[in-house]
C-alpha positions in Angstrom: 39.9 -7.2 21.3 37.2 -9.8 21.7 35.4 -7.6 24.2 35.4 -4.7 21.7 33.9 -7.0 19.0 31.2 -8.3 21.3 30.3 -4.8 22.7 30.4 -3.4 19.2 28.0 -6.0 17.9 25.6 -5.6 20.7 25.7 -1.8 20.6 25.2 -1.9 16.8 22.2 -4.2 17.0 20.6 -2.1 19.8 20.9 1.2 18.0 20.0 -0.5 14.6 16.6 -1.3 16.0 16.1 2.1 17.5 17.4 3.8 14.3 15.0 1.9 12.0 11.9 2.9 14.0 13.1 6.5 14.4 14.1 6.7 10.7 10.7 5.3 9.6 8.8 7.7 11.8 10.8 10.7 10.5 10.5 9.5 6.9 6.7 9.2 7.2 6.4 12.7 8.6 8.6 14.1 5.8 6.8 12.1 3.2 3.4 13.1 4.4 4.2 16.8 4.4 7.0 17.5 1.8 7.7 14.5 -0.5 4.2 13.3 -1.1 4.9 12.2 -4.7 8.2 10.4 -3.9 8.2 6.8 -5.1 10.3 3.9 -3.8 9.9 0.1 -4.0 6.4 0.2 -5.3 5.1 2.7 -2.6 4.5 6.4 -2.8 4.5 9.4 -0.4 4.7 8.8 3.4 5.1 5.0 3.0 7.9 5.4 0.4 9.9 8.0 2.4 9.2 5.9 5.6 10.8 2.9 3.9 13.9 5.0 3.0 14.0 6.3 6.6 13.8 2.7 7.8 16.9 1.7 5.9 18.9 4.9 6.5 18.0 5.0 10.2 18.9 1.3 10.6 22.3 1.9 8.9 23.2 5.0 10.9 22.0 3.4 14.2 24.1 0.3 13.6 27.3 2.2 12.8 26.8 4.6 15.7 25.9 1.8 18.1 28.9 -0.2 17.1 31.2 2.8 17.6 29.7 3.4 21.1 30.0 -0.3 21.9 33.7 -0.3 21.1 34.2 2.8 23.1 32.5 1.3 26.1 34.7 -1.8 25.8 37.8 0.4 26.3 36.3 2.1 29.3 37.7 1.3 32.8 34.2 0.4 33.9 33.5 -1.8 30.9 32.2 -4.7 32.9 29.6 -2.6 34.6 28.5 -1.2 31.3 28.6 -4.7 29.9 25.9 -5.9 32.2 23.5 -3.2 31.1 24.4 -3.7 27.5 23.6 -7.4 27.7 20.2 -6.7 29.3 19.3 -4.1 26.6 20.6 -6.4 23.9 18.4 -9.3 25.0 15.4 -7.0 25.2 16.2 -5.8 21.7 16.5 -9.3 20.3 13.2 -10.3 22.0 11.3 -7.3 20.6 12.7 -7.9 17.1 11.6 -11.5 17.2 8.1 -10.5 18.3 7.9 -8.0 15.5 9.1 -10.4 12.9 6.6 -13.0 14.0 3.8 -10.5 13.4 4.6 -9.5 9.9 1.8 -7.5 8.2 -0.2 -9.1 5.4 0.8 -8.5 1.8 -0.7 -5.5 0.1 -4.0 -6.3 -1.5 -4.1 -6.1 -5.3 -7.0 -5.7 -7.7 -6.3 -9.1 -9.1 -6.5 -10.7 -5.6 -9.6 -8.7 -4.8 -11.4 -10.0 -7.9 -10.6 -13.6 -6.9 -12.0 -13.0 -3.4 -15.1 -11.0 -4.4 -18.4 -12.4 -5.6 -19.2 -9.3 -7.6 -17.4 -7.6 -10.5 -14.5 -5.3 -9.8 -14.1 -2.1 -11.9 -11.3 0.4 -12.4 -11.2 3.8 -14.1 -9.3 4.0 -17.4 -9.0 7.8 -16.9 -7.3 9.4 -14.0 -6.5 13.1 -13.4 -2.8 14.1 -14.0 -0.3 12.5 -11.6 -3.0 10.7 -9.7 -2.4 7.0 -9.0 -4.0 4.1 -7.1 -2.7 3.9 -3.6 -4.4 1.8 -1.0 -6.8 -1.1 -1.8 -8.6 -2.6 1.1 -11.7 -4.4 2.2 -14.1 -2.7 4.6 -14.4 -6.0 6.3 -11.7 -8.6 5.5 -14.0 -11.3 6.8 -17.1 -10.5 4.7 -15.4 -8.9 1.6 -18.5 -7.3 0.2 -17.2 -3.7 0.1 -13.9 -2.7 -1.5 -12.1 0.7 -1.1 -9.8 2.0 -3.8 -8.0 5.2 -2.7 -6.4 7.3 -5.4 -3.9 10.0 -4.4 -1.5 12.6 -5.6 0.0 14.8 -2.9 -2.8 13.8 -0.7 -5.9 11.8 -1.1 -7.8 12.9 -4.3 -10.8 10.5 -4.4 -12.0 7.2 -3.2 -13.8 4.6 -5.3 -16.1 2.3 -3.2 -17.3 -0.9 -4.9 -19.7 -3.2 -3.2 -22.0 -6.1 -4.1 -25.3 -4.6 -5.3 -28.2 -5.5 -3.0 -30.6 -2.6 -2.6 -29.7 0.6 -4.5 -30.6 3.6 -2.4 -30.9 7.1 -3.9 -29.8 10.0 -1.7 -32.4 12.7 -1.3 -31.7 16.0 -3.2 -29.3 14.2 -5.6 -29.0 15.2 -9.3 -29.3 12.7 -12.0 -26.4 12.4 -14.4 -25.7 10.1 -17.3 -22.8 7.7 -17.0 -22.4 5.9 -20.3 -26.1 5.1 -20.6 -26.5 4.4 -16.9 -28.2 6.9 -14.5 -25.9 8.1 -11.7 -26.8 10.3 -8.7 -24.6 13.3 -7.8 -24.9 14.9 -4.3 -22.9 16.7 -1.7 -22.4 16.3 2.0 -20.5 19.2 3.5 -17.4 19.7 1.4 -17.5 16.2 -0.1 -19.1 15.4 -3.4 -20.5 11.9 -4.1 -21.4 10.1 -7.3 -23.3 6.8 -7.0 -24.4 4.4 -9.7 -24.3 0.7 -10.5 -23.0 -1.5 -13.2 -24.3 -5.0 -13.5 -23.9 -6.6 -10.0 -21.7 -3.8 -8.6 -22.6 -0.5 -6.8 -20.0 2.2 -7.2 -19.5 5.4 -5.4 -16.9 8.1 -6.0 -16.3 10.5 -3.1 -14.0 13.5 -3.2 -13.4 16.9 -1.7 -10.9 17.8 -4.4 -12.2 17.0 -7.9 -14.7 19.1 -9.8 -18.0 17.6 -10.9 -16.7 17.5 -14.5 -13.6 15.5 -13.4 -15.7 13.2 -11.3 -17.9 12.4 -14.3 -14.9 11.9 -16.5 -13.5 9.3 -14.1 -16.9 7.6 -13.8 -17.5 7.4 -17.5 -14.1 5.7 -18.0 -14.9 2.9 -15.5 -14.3 -0.5 -17.0 -14.2 -4.1 -15.8 -10.9 -5.1 -14.2 -9.1 -7.6 -16.4 
């Protein structure tokens, strides 16, 4: 009986670790292709479905692994299997400890970005239907002078880049547009449309291959200081 418990525990742990990685991978693939608007635990799309796959995969792996462990314990060659099981179990424990010791940083928020930036952070008051803020990240975590805000729906819809205003450069062949009393510059590069302007000490750029010029201007004109 004790052998079955030990083998069951080791088998469960080994396949738990395998299951969570496989489940997360499958979940991210499904989320990226079919459930792009699925929300779970504060995340959306691939990350959200990946988190669900992580949990489901770990649970299925643990149960299946425990079942196999108990089966091996009852096998006539149980001691032979046991040696391999112990080796794999130790490797699994080691890899899990390594992963836990390298936990990813917490997701950056606008509030945190504003405390770290030496320029004003802005956000749009208007967003197209079903579009939400996804990833927020610094271009360089060490310098923290350029911030990327990526807004998405099924896939990425547009990116808002905010940086400390130093020298405002106007792209050749760009069209001047009015953004609430400030002159903005609209231009295209390939299939991507860009709108660049500045407010106070911040240079802002919207880039998108999805939105129309009308929608881009609507987003830009709704920009307000983050509070």
